[in-house]
N, C-alpha and C positions, 0 to 999 in steps of 0.2 A: 379770459381770451384777451390778449394784448391787442390795443388799437394798431393799425398798421400805419405806415408813414402815410401823411397826407397826400392826396393826388393832386393833378393839376387842375386848378379852379377853372381854367379856360376850356377843360374838357368835360362834358356832361353826358350823363345817361338819361334819357328820357322816359318817364313811367305814365301810363295812362290808366285810369280804372273807371268803368261804368258798372254800376249796380242794375238788377233786373227793374227796379222801381224808380229808377232817375232816369229822366229823358232830356232834361234842360242843359245839359253839357256832354255830349256825345264825344266818341275817341277823335273823331276829325277835328271839333272845335278845341279840344284840348291840346291836339297837337300843332294846329295853327297858332295857338297862344303861346306854346313854348318855343315854336320856330322864331316866332317874332320877339320873343324875349332874348332868345340866343343871338339873332342878328343884331339886336340893339347893344347887347354886351360883349359880342366879339367871341363868342362861345362856340365850341364845335359840339355837336351832339354826335357821339361816337356809337350809340346804340338806341334802338328803341325796345320797350317791353309793354306789355299789358295784359290785364286782367279784366276781361269782359263779362259781365254778368254775376259779378263777384261782389259781395256785401262789404261794407267799410268796416263792419262788424268781425270779419275773418282775422283769425290770428295769422301772423306772418307765415308760418309754416303751411297754411292752407291756400297761400297764393303764389301759385308757381310762377307768374309774371313778376313779381315784386322780388322775390328770392332770386330770380335769374338776374334781375336788374341789379341787385346790390352785388352779386356774385361778379357782375361785368364791370363794377368799379373798380375792382382789383386787377382784372384782365386787360383794361383798357386804360389803368393808372387814372382815372378820372377823379376828379376831386368835388363832383357836384351831381347829386340827384336831382332833377328838376321835375316839378309837377306843375298843373296849370293853377290849381288851387289847392289850399291847405287840405280841405275836406276829401281829396282825392287819396290822400295818404291813408286815411282811416277815419271812421265815426266812432272812436273809443279814445279817451286821452290814453288810457294805460297802453292799448296797442300802438297808438303813436309814439309814445315814448320807447316802447321796445323797438320799433322800426328805426327811429331815429339813432338809437344806440348802436343797432346793427350796422348802420350807414356809416357811422363814426368808426367803429372797429374796421371797417373797409376803407378808412382813409377818405371819407368824403362827408358832406354836409347835405341836407335837404334845403332846396330853395324853390319858392314858389314864382312863377313866371308873372303873377299879378304884383309881386313883389311885397305883399303884406306880410309883416314880421319876419323878413329876411335878416334882420340886423343880429348882432351878438350880445347887445346891450341888456338890461333887466327889463327895460321897457318891452323889447322885441319879444323875450321870453314869456313874460306877462301876457302879451298880445296872442301868443302861438296857444298858451294855455285857454284863453278865452275862446279863440277860433275852434279849439278841440272841444270844448264845452258845448259851444253852440251847435256842432256839428253833431256830437251824441243827442243834443236835444231834438234836433230836425230829425234823426233817425227815429226816435221814438215818435215823434209827430207822424211820420209816414206809416210807422207799424200800427199806430192808433187808427188811422184813416182807412188803413187798409184792412183791419179788422172789423171795423164798423160798415164798410162797404159789403165786406163778405157776408156780416150777419143780414144784411138787407137782403142780398140775394138768396142766402138759405131761407128766409122767411117767405120769399116768393116762390121758394120751391125749384130755384135755378141752380144750375151746377157752378160751383166756385173751384178756384184753383186753375191752373194752366193746364191746357190739354196736352198729354205726354206725346212726346215725338212717336209717330208711327200709328197715331189715332186723329181722328177730326169730330168735331161735335156734330151731332144728328140734328135734323132739322127742328126737333122739339126743344132744343138747347139745353138738354139735360143730359141725355145719354150719348156714348161715345160709340163710334163705329171705326173699323178698321180702315187706315188709308193704305191702299194697295202700294203705291209708290213708297211713301215712307216705311213701310214694312220692307220692302225689298232693301232699303238702305240699311236698316238695322239688321236685317240678316246677314248683309255683306259684312257689315261692322263686326258682328259675332263671329261670322267664319275667320276674318284677319285676327281677331284676339285669339281664337281658338289655336292659330297657327303660331301664337307667342308674340305677335305685334304690338308694341307699346300704344296706347292711348294717343299720345303726340303723333305718332306715325300712322295711326288710323286716320286721324283727323287731316293729315297731310295727303294720305292716299285719296280720301274722299275729295279733297280740294282738287287734287290732280285729275280727278275724273269728272270734274265741274260740278260736284254735288255740294252746296252750300247749305248753311241753316236757313231756316225758315225766313230769318232776316237778311238773307242774301250775305251772309260773312262767313270767312273761314271759322273751321271748328276750333273751338277752346278745349282743352283736355278734359275739362270737367262737364262739358256737355257730352262728350264722347262717353264719359263714366255713366252719366244719366240715361243716356240711349241705350247703352249694354244693359242696363237694368231693366 
């Protein structure tokens, strides 16, 4: 695939990512950091895309928000894909390289709002490689801590894992009971799916009805997929 003509570096696409086990830098904080960077550098943000509840270890094709952001670079003739910090791109060096290649082919370059490793020289490339390795290491630490915590809970006879949508945790802290309100949402979503509606449109329909996720946020397509299961 040939690289497209470079877009305007003063036009950017903002990308936000938050995984389920990361709470220290939410989408609002990421957006504020990007907006501050854009204001300081005279850059116009032409569009915003996000992947919420998505691990940094996910492949590019499994991240709808990022795929759409890269496609938007071409549409808007933007020369920059801006993220708050390097680890928002991915937590796997190979995936980072794949994403950067896709961005270049769309006529853009990846820039971080914190300014770390944004240059084109060898030192900046080396710094980005270090940051990608550190992000991968942090991901493994998070996974190790999670496994250890789950092992302790299982040893105590407690339930582990997230409570599926449509259910609630019983008073004993172990068993699941049906959530009447959430089961109605599940049934409605399944009915819309049976009519041929896409998961994206189902999420929008629920939002239009005032039905948000447990966290009070709009539905991400992947959340709808899990809900339908």
